[in-house]
PyMOL Python script that loads the backbone (N, CA, C, O; Angstrom):
from pymol import cmd

cmd.read_pdbstr("""\
ATOM      1  N   MET A   1      58.102 -35.007-107.134  1.00  0.00           N
ATOM      2  CA  MET A   1      56.931 -34.097-106.871  1.00  0.00           C
ATOM      3  C   MET A   1      57.231 -33.273-105.636  1.00  0.00           C
ATOM      4  O   MET A   1      57.939 -33.707-104.727  1.00  0.00           O
ATOM      5  N   PHE A   2      56.687 -32.100-105.627  1.00  0.00           N
ATOM      6  CA  PHE A   2      56.925 -31.183-104.539  1.00  0.00           C
ATOM      7  C   PHE A   2      55.586 -30.773-103.922  1.00  0.00           C
ATOM      8  O   PHE A   2      54.745 -30.165-104.584  1.00  0.00           O
ATOM      9  N   HIS A   3      55.401 -31.116-102.638  1.00  0.00           N
ATOM     10  CA  HIS A   3      54.163 -30.774-101.940  1.00  0.00           C
ATOM     11  C   HIS A   3      54.589 -29.831-100.790  1.00  0.00           C
ATOM     12  O   HIS A   3      55.619 -30.032-100.146  1.00  0.00           O
ATOM     13  N   TYR A   4      53.792 -28.843-100.573  1.00  0.00           N
ATOM     14  CA  TYR A   4      54.086 -27.941 -99.441  1.00  0.00           C
ATOM     15  C   TYR A   4      52.757 -27.393 -98.885  1.00  0.00           C
ATOM     16  O   TYR A   4      51.729 -27.377 -99.562  1.00  0.00           O
ATOM     17  N   ILE A   5      52.829 -26.962 -97.664  1.00  0.00           N
ATOM     18  CA  ILE A   5      51.681 -26.377 -97.044  1.00  0.00           C
ATOM     19  C   ILE A   5      51.417 -24.983 -97.643  1.00  0.00           C
ATOM     20  O   ILE A   5      52.366 -24.230 -97.863  1.00  0.00           O
ATOM     21  N   ASN A   6      50.183 -24.635 -97.905  1.00  0.00           N
ATOM     22  CA  ASN A   6      49.862 -23.375 -98.496  1.00  0.00           C
ATOM     23  C   ASN A   6      50.358 -22.196 -97.713  1.00  0.00           C
ATOM     24  O   ASN A   6      50.662 -21.154 -98.295  1.00  0.00           O
ATOM     25  N   GLN A   7      50.451 -22.326 -96.412  1.00  0.00           N
ATOM     26  CA  GLN A   7      50.942 -21.277 -95.592  1.00  0.00           C
ATOM     27  C   GLN A   7      52.403 -21.097 -95.868  1.00  0.00           C
ATOM     28  O   GLN A   7      53.197 -21.940 -95.451  1.00  0.00           O
ATOM     29  N   GLN A   8      52.813 -20.034 -96.555  1.00  0.00           N
ATOM     30  CA  GLN A   8      54.205 -19.878 -96.917  1.00  0.00           C
ATOM     31  C   GLN A   8      54.998 -19.103 -95.883  1.00  0.00           C
ATOM     32  O   GLN A   8      56.221 -19.000 -95.982  1.00  0.00           O
ATOM     33  N   THR A   9      54.320 -18.565 -94.905  1.00  0.00           N
ATOM     34  CA  THR A   9      55.121 -17.804 -93.928  1.00  0.00           C
ATOM     35  C   THR A   9      54.783 -18.413 -92.574  1.00  0.00           C
ATOM     36  O   THR A   9      53.629 -18.707 -92.263  1.00  0.00           O
ATOM     37  N   GLY A  10      55.806 -18.584 -91.806  1.00  0.00           N
ATOM     38  CA  GLY A  10      55.628 -19.079 -90.399  1.00  0.00           C
ATOM     39  C   GLY A  10      55.644 -17.908 -89.439  1.00  0.00           C
ATOM     40  O   GLY A  10      55.879 -16.762 -89.821  1.00  0.00           O
ATOM     41  N   ASN A  11      55.389 -18.227 -88.187  1.00  0.00           N
ATOM     42  CA  ASN A  11      55.449 -17.162 -87.241  1.00  0.00           C
ATOM     43  C   ASN A  11      56.926 -17.057 -86.786  1.00  0.00           C
ATOM     44  O   ASN A  11      57.757 -17.907 -87.104  1.00  0.00           O
ATOM     45  N   GLU A  12      57.204 -16.007 -86.052  1.00  0.00           N
ATOM     46  CA  GLU A  12      58.587 -15.748 -85.689  1.00  0.00           C
ATOM     47  C   GLU A  12      59.245 -16.817 -84.837  1.00  0.00           C
ATOM     48  O   GLU A  12      60.471 -16.881 -84.743  1.00  0.00           O
ATOM     49  N   SER A  13      58.414 -17.668 -84.210  1.00  0.00           N
ATOM     50  CA  SER A  13      59.023 -18.717 -83.375  1.00  0.00           C
ATOM     51  C   SER A  13      59.433 -19.922 -84.274  1.00  0.00           C
ATOM     52  O   SER A  13      60.152 -20.797 -83.793  1.00  0.00           O
ATOM     53  N   GLU A  14      59.024 -19.993 -85.494  1.00  0.00           N
ATOM     54  CA  GLU A  14      59.389 -21.037 -86.407  1.00  0.00           C
ATOM     55  C   GLU A  14      60.671 -20.659 -87.158  1.00  0.00           C
ATOM     56  O   GLU A  14      60.609 -20.025 -88.211  1.00  0.00           O
ATOM     57  N   THR A  15      61.818 -21.044 -86.623  1.00  0.00           N
ATOM     58  CA  THR A  15      63.073 -20.595 -87.128  1.00  0.00           C
ATOM     59  C   THR A  15      63.804 -21.656 -87.895  1.00  0.00           C
ATOM     60  O   THR A  15      64.874 -21.389 -88.442  1.00  0.00           O
ATOM     61  N   LYS A  16      63.245 -22.893 -87.958  1.00  0.00           N
ATOM     62  CA  LYS A  16      63.960 -23.984 -88.656  1.00  0.00           C
ATOM     63  C   LYS A  16      63.007 -24.676 -89.669  1.00  0.00           C
ATOM     64  O   LYS A  16      61.800 -24.802 -89.463  1.00  0.00           O
ATOM     65  N   ALA A  17      63.641 -25.105 -90.761  1.00  0.00           N
ATOM     66  CA  ALA A  17      62.822 -25.772 -91.783  1.00  0.00           C
ATOM     67  C   ALA A  17      63.619 -26.931 -92.367  1.00  0.00           C
ATOM     68  O   ALA A  17      64.840 -26.861 -92.507  1.00  0.00           O
ATOM     69  N   VAL A  18      62.892 -28.007 -92.708  1.00  0.00           N
ATOM     70  CA  VAL A  18      63.516 -29.109 -93.391  1.00  0.00           C
ATOM     71  C   VAL A  18      62.622 -29.409 -94.668  1.00  0.00           C
ATOM     72  O   VAL A  18      61.408 -29.593 -94.586  1.00  0.00           O
ATOM     73  N   PHE A  19      63.305 -29.440 -95.801  1.00  0.00           N
ATOM     74  CA  PHE A  19      62.655 -29.729 -97.082  1.00  0.00           C
ATOM     75  C   PHE A  19      63.116 -31.139 -97.481  1.00  0.00           C
ATOM     76  O   PHE A  19      64.311 -31.430 -97.443  1.00  0.00           O
ATOM     77  N   VAL A  20      62.197 -31.993 -97.855  1.00  0.00           N
ATOM     78  CA  VAL A  20      62.483 -33.313 -98.331  1.00  0.00           C
ATOM     79  C   VAL A  20      62.065 -33.385 -99.808  1.00  0.00           C
ATOM     80  O   VAL A  20      60.887 -33.271-100.145  1.00  0.00           O
ATOM     81  N   VAL A  21      63.080 -33.579-100.686  1.00  0.00           N
ATOM     82  CA  VAL A  21      62.838 -33.479-102.135  1.00  0.00           C
ATOM     83  C   VAL A  21      63.280 -34.767-102.833  1.00  0.00           C
ATOM     84  O   VAL A  21      64.363 -35.295-102.580  1.00  0.00           O
ATOM     85  N   SER A  22      62.423 -35.243-103.701  1.00  0.00           N
ATOM     86  CA  SER A  22      62.771 -36.477-104.402  1.00  0.00           C
ATOM     87  C   SER A  22      62.982 -36.261-105.892  1.00  0.00           C
ATOM     88  O   SER A  22      62.804 -37.187-106.684  1.00  0.00           O
ATOM     89  N   THR A  23      63.353 -35.071-106.273  1.00  0.00           N
ATOM     90  CA  THR A  23      63.586 -34.757-107.647  1.00  0.00           C
ATOM     91  C   THR A  23      64.780 -33.821-107.749  1.00  0.00           C
ATOM     92  O   THR A  23      65.348 -33.456-106.719  1.00  0.00           O
ATOM     93  N   LEU A  24      65.188 -33.413-108.962  1.00  0.00           N
ATOM     94  CA  LEU A  24      66.295 -32.483-109.113  1.00  0.00           C
ATOM     95  C   LEU A  24      65.977 -31.155-108.452  1.00  0.00           C
ATOM     96  O   LEU A  24      64.838 -30.690-108.475  1.00  0.00           O
ATOM     97  N   LEU A  25      67.022 -30.538-107.848  1.00  0.00           N
ATOM     98  CA  LEU A  25      66.840 -29.257-107.180  1.00  0.00           C
ATOM     99  C   LEU A  25      67.071 -28.166-108.220  1.00  0.00           C
ATOM    100  O   LEU A  25      68.138 -27.556-108.290  1.00  0.00           O
ATOM    101  N   GLN A  26      66.044 -27.945-109.016  1.00  0.00           N
ATOM    102  CA  GLN A  26      66.151 -26.880-110.101  1.00  0.00           C
ATOM    103  C   GLN A  26      64.708 -26.461-110.439  1.00  0.00           C
ATOM    104  O   GLN A  26      63.743 -27.091-110.007  1.00  0.00           O
ATOM    105  N   GLY A  27      64.597 -25.397-111.210  1.00  0.00           N
ATOM    106  CA  GLY A  27      63.313 -24.924-111.715  1.00  0.00           C
ATOM    107  C   GLY A  27      62.276 -24.597-110.673  1.00  0.00           C
ATOM    108  O   GLY A  27      62.527 -23.837-109.738  1.00  0.00           O
ATOM    109  N   LYS A  28      61.090 -25.188-110.849  1.00  0.00           N
ATOM    110  CA  LYS A  28      59.958 -24.902-109.971  1.00  0.00           C
ATOM    111  C   LYS A  28      60.244 -25.276-108.520  1.00  0.00           C
ATOM    112  O   LYS A  28      59.841 -24.589-107.582  1.00  0.00           O
ATOM    113  N   VAL A  29      60.957 -26.395-108.374  1.00  0.00           N
ATOM    114  CA  VAL A  29      61.264 -26.860-106.997  1.00  0.00           C
ATOM    115  C   VAL A  29      62.057 -25.769-106.217  1.00  0.00           C
ATOM    116  O   VAL A  29      61.699 -25.379-105.106  1.00  0.00           O
ATOM    117  N   LEU A  30      63.113 -25.321-106.845  1.00  0.00           N
ATOM    118  CA  LEU A  30      63.940 -24.263-106.229  1.00  0.00           C
ATOM    119  C   LEU A  30      63.092 -22.954-106.081  1.00  0.00           C
ATOM    120  O   LEU A  30      63.284 -22.212-105.118  1.00  0.00           O
ATOM    121  N   GLY A  31      62.212 -22.692-106.976  1.00  0.00           N
ATOM    122  CA  GLY A  31      61.366 -21.527-106.884  1.00  0.00           C
ATOM    123  C   GLY A  31      60.475 -21.576-105.647  1.00  0.00           C
ATOM    124  O   GLY A  31      60.348 -20.605-104.901  1.00  0.00           O
ATOM    125  N   HIS A  32      59.850 -22.773-105.455  1.00  0.00           N
ATOM    126  CA  HIS A  32      58.998 -22.989-104.268  1.00  0.00           C
ATOM    127  C   HIS A  32      59.802 -22.856-102.976  1.00  0.00           C
ATOM    128  O   HIS A  32      59.384 -22.165-102.047  1.00  0.00           O
ATOM    129  N   ILE A  33      60.955 -23.521-102.923  1.00  0.00           N
ATOM    130  CA  ILE A  33      61.790 -23.422-101.729  1.00  0.00           C
ATOM    131  C   ILE A  33      62.203 -21.973-101.469  1.00  0.00           C
ATOM    132  O   ILE A  33      62.114 -21.475-100.347  1.00  0.00           O
ATOM    133  N   SER A  34      62.657 -21.310-102.539  1.00  0.00           N
ATOM    134  CA  SER A  34      63.070 -19.910-102.389  1.00  0.00           C
ATOM    135  C   SER A  34      61.920 -19.017-101.890  1.00  0.00           C
ATOM    136  O   SER A  34      62.132 -18.199-100.995  1.00  0.00           O
ATOM    137  N   GLY A  35      60.773 -19.149-102.423  1.00  0.00           N
ATOM    138  CA  GLY A  35      59.612 -18.333-101.936  1.00  0.00           C
ATOM    139  C   GLY A  35      59.277 -18.586-100.505  1.00  0.00           C
ATOM    140  O   GLY A  35      59.020 -17.659 -99.736  1.00  0.00           O
ATOM    141  N   ILE A  36      59.280 -19.848-100.144  1.00  0.00           N
ATOM    142  CA  ILE A  36      58.982 -20.187 -98.698  1.00  0.00           C
ATOM    143  C   ILE A  36      60.018 -19.574 -97.759  1.00  0.00           C
ATOM    144  O   ILE A  36      59.677 -18.924 -96.771  1.00  0.00           O
ATOM    145  N   VAL A  37      61.316 -19.798 -98.097  1.00  0.00           N
ATOM    146  CA  VAL A  37      62.383 -19.332 -97.240  1.00  0.00           C
ATOM    147  C   VAL A  37      62.404 -17.792 -97.143  1.00  0.00           C
ATOM    148  O   VAL A  37      62.548 -17.230 -96.057  1.00  0.00           O
ATOM    149  N   GLN A  38      62.257 -17.127 -98.303  1.00  0.00           N
ATOM    150  CA  GLN A  38      62.308 -15.648 -98.303  1.00  0.00           C
ATOM    151  C   GLN A  38      61.161 -15.043 -97.536  1.00  0.00           C
ATOM    152  O   GLN A  38      61.297 -13.967 -96.952  1.00  0.00           O
ATOM    153  N   ALA A  39      59.982 -15.752 -97.530  1.00  0.00           N
ATOM    154  CA  ALA A  39      58.843 -15.204 -96.802  1.00  0.00           C
ATOM    155  C   ALA A  39      58.839 -15.632 -95.361  1.00  0.00           C
ATOM    156  O   ALA A  39      57.845 -15.378 -94.681  1.00  0.00           O
ATOM    157  N   SER A  40      59.843 -16.244 -94.852  1.00  0.00           N
ATOM    158  CA  SER A  40      59.881 -16.763 -93.512  1.00  0.00           C
ATOM    159  C   SER A  40      60.877 -16.039 -92.639  1.00  0.00           C
ATOM    160  O   SER A  40      61.559 -15.123 -93.099  1.00  0.00           O
ATOM    161  N   ASP A  41      60.972 -16.449 -91.347  1.00  0.00           N
ATOM    162  CA  ASP A  41      62.031 -15.985 -90.432  1.00  0.00           C
ATOM    163  C   ASP A  41      62.993 -17.101 -90.134  1.00  0.00           C
ATOM    164  O   ASP A  41      63.601 -17.140 -89.065  1.00  0.00           O
ATOM    165  N   PHE A  42      63.137 -18.033 -91.101  1.00  0.00           N
ATOM    166  CA  PHE A  42      63.996 -19.200 -90.817  1.00  0.00           C
ATOM    167  C   PHE A  42      65.390 -18.775 -90.620  1.00  0.00           C
ATOM    168  O   PHE A  42      65.884 -17.898 -91.329  1.00  0.00           O
ATOM    169  N   GLN A  43      66.053 -19.375 -89.666  1.00  0.00           N
ATOM    170  CA  GLN A  43      67.471 -19.165 -89.401  1.00  0.00           C
ATOM    171  C   GLN A  43      68.318 -20.357 -89.760  1.00  0.00           C
ATOM    172  O   GLN A  43      69.536 -20.251 -89.902  1.00  0.00           O
ATOM    173  N   HIS A  44      67.645 -21.531 -89.910  1.00  0.00           N
ATOM    174  CA  HIS A  44      68.316 -22.777 -90.257  1.00  0.00           C
ATOM    175  C   HIS A  44      67.451 -23.519 -91.251  1.00  0.00           C
ATOM    176  O   HIS A  44      66.255 -23.693 -91.016  1.00  0.00           O
ATOM    177  N   CYS A  45      67.999 -23.940 -92.305  1.00  0.00           N
ATOM    178  CA  CYS A  45      67.276 -24.736 -93.335  1.00  0.00           C
ATOM    179  C   CYS A  45      68.097 -25.955 -93.740  1.00  0.00           C
ATOM    180  O   CYS A  45      69.317 -25.896 -93.896  1.00  0.00           O
ATOM    181  N   THR A  46      67.393 -27.033 -93.899  1.00  0.00           N
ATOM    182  CA  THR A  46      68.046 -28.302 -94.378  1.00  0.00           C
ATOM    183  C   THR A  46      67.254 -28.822 -95.503  1.00  0.00           C
ATOM    184  O   THR A  46      66.027 -28.890 -95.434  1.00  0.00           O
ATOM    185  N   ILE A  47      67.944 -29.204 -96.574  1.00  0.00           N
ATOM    186  CA  ILE A  47      67.304 -29.834 -97.704  1.00  0.00           C
ATOM    187  C   ILE A  47      67.843 -31.262 -97.799  1.00  0.00           C
ATOM    188  O   ILE A  47      69.044 -31.488 -97.950  1.00  0.00           O
ATOM    189  N   LEU A  48      66.924 -32.208 -97.708  1.00  0.00           N
ATOM    190  CA  LEU A  48      67.260 -33.645 -97.873  1.00  0.00           C
ATOM    191  C   LEU A  48      66.734 -34.007 -99.309  1.00  0.00           C
ATOM    192  O   LEU A  48      65.549 -33.916 -99.627  1.00  0.00           O
ATOM    193  N   CYS A  49      67.707 -34.411-100.110  1.00  0.00           N
ATOM    194  CA  CYS A  49      67.365 -34.732-101.527  1.00  0.00           C
ATOM    195  C   CYS A  49      67.783 -36.119-101.847  1.00  0.00           C
ATOM    196  O   CYS A  49      68.904 -36.511-101.525  1.00  0.00           O
ATOM    197  N   THR A  50      66.911 -36.902-102.484  1.00  0.00           N
ATOM    198  CA  THR A  50      67.197 -38.293-102.870  1.00  0.00           C
ATOM    199  C   THR A  50      67.982 -38.432-104.116  1.00  0.00           C
ATOM    200  O   THR A  50      68.390 -39.532-104.489  1.00  0.00           O
ATOM    201  N   VAL A  51      68.212 -37.280-104.798  1.00  0.00           N
ATOM    202  CA  VAL A  51      68.991 -37.299-106.060  1.00  0.00           C
ATOM    203  C   VAL A  51      70.410 -36.906-105.679  1.00  0.00           C
ATOM    204  O   VAL A  51      70.612 -35.877-105.033  1.00  0.00           O
ATOM    205  N   THR A  52      71.421 -37.731-106.080  1.00  0.00           N
ATOM    206  CA  THR A  52      72.768 -37.467-105.706  1.00  0.00           C
ATOM    207  C   THR A  52      73.383 -36.296-106.427  1.00  0.00           C
ATOM    208  O   THR A  52      72.903 -35.885-107.483  1.00  0.00           O
ATOM    209  N   GLU A  53      74.446 -35.757-105.861  1.00  0.00           N
ATOM    210  CA  GLU A  53      75.091 -34.612-106.498  1.00  0.00           C
ATOM    211  C   GLU A  53      75.648 -34.910-107.896  1.00  0.00           C
ATOM    212  O   GLU A  53      75.538 -34.071-108.790  1.00  0.00           O
ATOM    213  N   PRO A  54      76.254 -36.114-108.099  1.00  0.00           N
ATOM    214  CA  PRO A  54      76.697 -36.452-109.453  1.00  0.00           C
ATOM    215  C   PRO A  54      75.570 -36.449-110.482  1.00  0.00           C
ATOM    216  O   PRO A  54      75.782 -36.000-111.608  1.00  0.00           O
ATOM    217  N   LEU A  55      74.390 -36.931-110.135  1.00  0.00           N
ATOM    218  CA  LEU A  55      73.268 -36.888-111.003  1.00  0.00           C
ATOM    219  C   LEU A  55      72.779 -35.446-111.276  1.00  0.00           C
ATOM    220  O   LEU A  55      72.395 -35.124-112.400  1.00  0.00           O
ATOM    221  N   HIS A  56      72.796 -34.590-110.243  1.00  0.00           N
ATOM    222  CA  HIS A  56      72.481 -33.185-110.456  1.00  0.00           C
ATOM    223  C   HIS A  56      73.497 -32.573-111.495  1.00  0.00           C
ATOM    224  O   HIS A  56      73.119 -31.857-112.423  1.00  0.00           O
ATOM    225  N   SER A  57      74.804 -32.906-111.273  1.00  0.00           N
ATOM    226  CA  SER A  57      75.803 -32.429-112.165  1.00  0.00           C
ATOM    227  C   SER A  57      75.584 -32.871-113.588  1.00  0.00           C
ATOM    228  O   SER A  57      75.745 -32.073-114.511  1.00  0.00           O
ATOM    229  N   PHE A  58      75.212 -34.151-113.796  1.00  0.00           N
ATOM    230  CA  PHE A  58      74.953 -34.656-115.062  1.00  0.00           C
ATOM    231  C   PHE A  58      73.767 -33.952-115.718  1.00  0.00           C
ATOM    232  O   PHE A  58      73.826 -33.597-116.895  1.00  0.00           O
ATOM    233  N   ALA A  59      72.725 -33.757-114.980  1.00  0.00           N
ATOM    234  CA  ALA A  59      71.507 -33.116-115.513  1.00  0.00           C
ATOM    235  C   ALA A  59      71.762 -31.670-115.892  1.00  0.00           C
ATOM    236  O   ALA A  59      71.200 -31.199-116.880  1.00  0.00           O
ATOM    237  N   THR A  60      72.571 -30.960-115.161  1.00  0.00           N
ATOM    238  CA  THR A  60      72.793 -29.547-115.489  1.00  0.00           C
ATOM    239  C   THR A  60      74.023 -29.270-116.347  1.00  0.00           C
ATOM    240  O   THR A  60      74.035 -28.309-117.116  1.00  0.00           O
ATOM    241  N   GLN A  61      75.077 -30.115-116.224  1.00  0.00           N
ATOM    242  CA  GLN A  61      76.307 -29.862-116.937  1.00  0.00           C
ATOM    243  C   GLN A  61      76.752 -30.937-117.912  1.00  0.00           C
ATOM    244  O   GLN A  61      77.666 -30.732-118.711  1.00  0.00           O
ATOM    245  N   GLY A  62      76.093 -32.087-117.836  1.00  0.00           N
ATOM    246  CA  GLY A  62      76.354 -33.167-118.792  1.00  0.00           C
ATOM    247  C   GLY A  62      77.560 -33.989-118.342  1.00  0.00           C
ATOM    248  O   GLY A  62      78.069 -34.789-119.127  1.00  0.00           O
ATOM    249  N   THR A  63      78.033 -33.823-117.108  1.00  0.00           N
ATOM    250  CA  THR A  63      79.176 -34.626-116.606  1.00  0.00           C
ATOM    251  C   THR A  63      78.768 -35.247-115.265  1.00  0.00           C
ATOM    252  O   THR A  63      77.906 -34.711-114.569  1.00  0.00           O
ATOM    253  N   LEU A  64      79.363 -36.330-114.918  1.00  0.00           N
ATOM    254  CA  LEU A  64      79.144 -37.023-113.660  1.00  0.00           C
ATOM    255  C   LEU A  64      80.184 -36.594-112.614  1.00  0.00           C
ATOM    256  O   LEU A  64      80.920 -37.426-112.083  1.00  0.00           O
ATOM    257  N   SER A  65      80.233 -35.329-112.338  1.00  0.00           N
ATOM    258  CA  SER A  65      81.154 -34.738-111.381  1.00  0.00           C
ATOM    259  C   SER A  65      80.669 -35.074-109.961  1.00  0.00           C
ATOM    260  O   SER A  65      79.472 -35.041-109.677  1.00  0.00           O
ATOM    261  N   SER A  66      81.649 -35.405-109.058  1.00  0.00           N
ATOM    262  CA  SER A  66      81.274 -35.647-107.676  1.00  0.00           C
ATOM    263  C   SER A  66      81.851 -34.578-106.724  1.00  0.00           C
ATOM    264  O   SER A  66      81.905 -34.791-105.513  1.00  0.00           O
ATOM    265  N   ASP A  67      82.273 -33.449-107.271  1.00  0.00           N
ATOM    266  CA  ASP A  67      82.705 -32.379-106.344  1.00  0.00           C
ATOM    267  C   ASP A  67      81.476 -31.754-105.711  1.00  0.00           C
ATOM    268  O   ASP A  67      80.343 -31.993-106.130  1.00  0.00           O
ATOM    269  N   ASP A  68      81.726 -30.956-104.701  1.00  0.00           N
ATOM    270  CA  ASP A  68      80.589 -30.375-103.952  1.00  0.00           C
ATOM    271  C   ASP A  68      80.143 -29.030-104.510  1.00  0.00           C
ATOM    272  O   ASP A  68      79.512 -28.264-103.781  1.00  0.00           O
ATOM    273  N   ALA A  69      80.427 -28.717-105.712  1.00  0.00           N
ATOM    274  CA  ALA A  69      80.105 -27.427-106.264  1.00  0.00           C
ATOM    275  C   ALA A  69      78.589 -27.154-106.301  1.00  0.00           C
ATOM    276  O   ALA A  69      78.139 -26.080-105.899  1.00  0.00           O
ATOM    277  N   ILE A  70      77.828 -28.110-106.774  1.00  0.00           N
ATOM    278  CA  ILE A  70      76.401 -27.825-106.957  1.00  0.00           C
ATOM    279  C   ILE A  70      75.656 -27.671-105.633  1.00  0.00           C
ATOM    280  O   ILE A  70      74.869 -26.739-105.468  1.00  0.00           O
ATOM    281  N   PHE A  71      75.897 -28.570-104.700  1.00  0.00           N
ATOM    282  CA  PHE A  71      75.215 -28.454-103.427  1.00  0.00           C
ATOM    283  C   PHE A  71      75.830 -27.287-102.622  1.00  0.00           C
ATOM    284  O   PHE A  71      75.139 -26.676-101.806  1.00  0.00           O
ATOM    285  N   GLY A  72      77.093 -26.982-102.841  1.00  0.00           N
ATOM    286  CA  GLY A  72      77.685 -25.752-102.201  1.00  0.00           C
ATOM    287  C   GLY A  72      77.044 -24.540-102.670  1.00  0.00           C
ATOM    288  O   GLY A  72      76.730 -23.671-101.857  1.00  0.00           O
ATOM    289  N   GLU A  73      76.813 -24.399-103.964  1.00  0.00           N
ATOM    290  CA  GLU A  73      76.115 -23.250-104.542  1.00  0.00           C
ATOM    291  C   GLU A  73      74.690 -23.148-103.927  1.00  0.00           C
ATOM    292  O   GLU A  73      74.234 -22.049-103.610  1.00  0.00           O
ATOM    293  N   LEU A  74      73.997 -24.293-103.761  1.00  0.00           N
ATOM    294  CA  LEU A  74      72.719 -24.274-103.185  1.00  0.00           C
ATOM    295  C   LEU A  74      72.710 -23.840-101.761  1.00  0.00           C
ATOM    296  O   LEU A  74      71.783 -23.176-101.297  1.00  0.00           O
ATOM    297  N   SER A  75      73.784 -24.231-101.045  1.00  0.00           N
ATOM    298  CA  SER A  75      73.930 -23.805 -99.641  1.00  0.00           C
ATOM    299  C   SER A  75      74.063 -22.290 -99.587  1.00  0.00           C
ATOM    300  O   SER A  75      73.485 -21.669 -98.695  1.00  0.00           O
ATOM    301  N   ASN A  76      74.812 -21.660-100.517  1.00  0.00           N
ATOM    302  CA  ASN A  76      74.994 -20.233-100.590  1.00  0.00           C
ATOM    303  C   ASN A  76      73.651 -19.573-100.880  1.00  0.00           C
ATOM    304  O   ASN A  76      73.332 -18.546-100.281  1.00  0.00           O
ATOM    305  N   LYS A  77      72.840 -20.154-101.807  1.00  0.00           N
ATOM    306  CA  LYS A  77      71.594 -19.568-102.187  1.00  0.00           C
ATOM    307  C   LYS A  77      70.627 -19.605-100.973  1.00  0.00           C
ATOM    308  O   LYS A  77      69.860 -18.664-100.769  1.00  0.00           O
ATOM    309  N   LEU A  78      70.669 -20.676-100.184  1.00  0.00           N
ATOM    310  CA  LEU A  78      69.782 -20.716 -98.999  1.00  0.00           C
ATOM    311  C   LEU A  78      70.199 -19.595 -98.018  1.00  0.00           C
ATOM    312  O   LEU A  78      69.336 -18.925 -97.451  1.00  0.00           O
ATOM    313  N   ARG A  79      71.452 -19.399 -97.826  1.00  0.00           N
ATOM    314  CA  ARG A  79      71.877 -18.312 -96.962  1.00  0.00           C
ATOM    315  C   ARG A  79      71.363 -16.943 -97.459  1.00  0.00           C
ATOM    316  O   ARG A  79      70.851 -16.144 -96.675  1.00  0.00           O
ATOM    317  N   GLU A  80      71.505 -16.694 -98.747  1.00  0.00           N
ATOM    318  CA  GLU A  80      71.046 -15.497 -99.314  1.00  0.00           C
ATOM    319  C   GLU A  80      69.538 -15.364 -99.098  1.00  0.00           C
ATOM    320  O   GLU A  80      69.091 -14.303 -98.662  1.00  0.00           O
ATOM    321  N   TRP A  81      68.767 -16.350 -99.372  1.00  0.00           N
ATOM    322  CA  TRP A  81      67.318 -16.351 -99.203  1.00  0.00           C
ATOM    323  C   TRP A  81      66.923 -16.064 -97.707  1.00  0.00           C
ATOM    324  O   TRP A  81      65.881 -15.465 -97.444  1.00  0.00           O
ATOM    325  N   MET A  82      67.737 -16.484 -96.795  1.00  0.00           N
ATOM    326  CA  MET A  82      67.449 -16.276 -95.394  1.00  0.00           C
ATOM    327  C   MET A  82      67.923 -14.872 -94.937  1.00  0.00           C
ATOM    328  O   MET A  82      67.688 -14.478 -93.795  1.00  0.00           O
ATOM    329  N   GLY A  83      68.596 -14.122 -95.849  1.00  0.00           N
ATOM    330  CA  GLY A  83      69.044 -12.809 -95.535  1.00  0.00           C
ATOM    331  C   GLY A  83      70.489 -12.755 -95.007  1.00  0.00           C
ATOM    332  O   GLY A  83      70.925 -11.711 -94.522  1.00  0.00           O
ATOM    333  N   ASN A  84      71.198 -13.816 -95.093  1.00  0.00           N
ATOM    334  CA  ASN A  84      72.600 -13.819 -94.632  1.00  0.00           C
ATOM    335  C   ASN A  84      73.455 -13.373 -95.768  1.00  0.00           C
ATOM    336  O   ASN A  84      73.181 -13.703 -96.922  1.00  0.00           O
ATOM    337  N   MET A  85      74.508 -12.613 -95.464  1.00  0.00           N
ATOM    338  CA  MET A  85      75.432 -12.217 -96.473  1.00  0.00           C
ATOM    339  C   MET A  85      76.434 -13.364 -96.745  1.00  0.00           C
ATOM    340  O   MET A  85      76.974 -13.956 -95.811  1.00  0.00           O
ATOM    341  N   VAL A  86      76.660 -13.652 -97.979  1.00  0.00           N
ATOM    342  CA  VAL A  86      77.576 -14.755 -98.380  1.00  0.00           C
ATOM    343  C   VAL A  86      78.807 -14.134 -99.018  1.00  0.00           C
ATOM    344  O   VAL A  86      78.695 -13.325 -99.939  1.00  0.00           O
ATOM    345  N   SER A  87      79.981 -14.512 -98.529  1.00  0.00           N
ATOM    346  CA  SER A  87      81.165 -14.007 -99.169  1.00  0.00           C
ATOM    347  C   SER A  87      81.455 -14.791-100.453  1.00  0.00           C
ATOM    348  O   SER A  87      81.256 -16.005-100.510  1.00  0.00           O
ATOM    349  N   LYS A  88      81.904 -14.117-101.426  1.00  0.00           N
ATOM    350  CA  LYS A  88      82.157 -14.818-102.732  1.00  0.00           C
ATOM    351  C   LYS A  88      83.584 -14.750-103.090  1.00  0.00           C
ATOM    352  O   LYS A  88      83.985 -15.270-104.131  1.00  0.00           O
TER     353      LYS A  88
END
""", "prot")
cmd.dss("prot")
cmd.show_as("cartoon", "prot")
cmd.util.cbc("prot")
cmd.orient("prot")
């Protein structure tokens, strides 16, 4: 379940955010995080997720991969949402 404060934009002095998620990082959950981050002035974001990367991999790709690809991609998305350029 994903709960968040209705205020989706912080003031300019609020530059850091921590998201605690207890479900897969996909769909509506990522949509909410994306909306909050893009509407903010965050310079640092951390996502703490109770679902392991191999389980994310299994849910999205059907394999129990333990490489850092899925969370690495999410890290790149966070940078993009914060307005940072990501080299590909």
